[in-house]
N, C-alpha and C positions, 0 to 999 in steps of 0.2 A: 391637287387643287389647293389654292391658298387665297387669302383675302386680297382684294384689289384696292390699294391705297388711293387710287384716283376715282373710284366709284363713290357716288353720293350716298349709298347705303351705309349706315354706321358699321364700323368694323366689327363690333360685337355681334350684330345681326348676321353679317357675312360668315363669321366664324361659327355661330350657332347653326346656320344652314349647312355649312360644310360638315359639321359633326352629325347633324340629322341625316344628311345624305349617306355618310359612312355607316350609320346605324341601319338605315333602310336597306342599304346594299349588302349588309352582313359583314362588312369589314370590322365592325364593332358589334359583338353579339350580346344578347341579354346576359347579365351577371358579370360581364367582362369589365375590368377597370378601364376607365378612360385615361389617355395620356396625362401626365402631370401638367400643372400650370406652366412650369418652366419649359417642358418639352413643347407645349403648344405655343408659348411665347417665341421660342427659337424657330420653330417650324414655320410660323406665320408672320414673324417680324412685328408682333404687336406688344403692347404694354400688358403688365399683369392685370391691371384693372379691366382691360378689354376682355381678357380670358375669363376673369371672374364673372363679369356681367353676362357673357355668353353661357357659362356654366349655370349661373343662376336662372337664366331664361329657360334652359333645357330642363332643369329640375321643376320649375314652375309649370311647364307644359306637360310634364309626365314622362319625358324621355329618359331621365336619369334619376338616380337616387344617391345621395351623399351620406356616407357613414363617417362621422367624425373620427379622425385618427386612422382611417383605413383608405379613404379615397372616394371618388365618384364613379359609380357603376352604371352601366346601361340597365334600364328598367326592364322588367318582363314585358313581353309583347302586348299582353292584355292591358297594360297600363299606358301604352302609347296612345297619343291622341288620334282620333279618326282622321283619315285623309280627307281633304276638302277638294 
């Protein structure tokens, strides 16, 4: 799954949703490091700013935790937002 350049949804929102789906599905497990910004850029064909905005949104929502100098990790399940 990758972002749809023709969709009216902002690319960062699409990317954040793709990563949330991967977390929910168990492709990315708690305490696992997320792919690097450059990996996500290449995989999804988006700009670095798009990746950073998506990662920031995931952190603000409680899906991830960033440790400076180490990377961004999937948060523990109890910290994930409740499903609506």
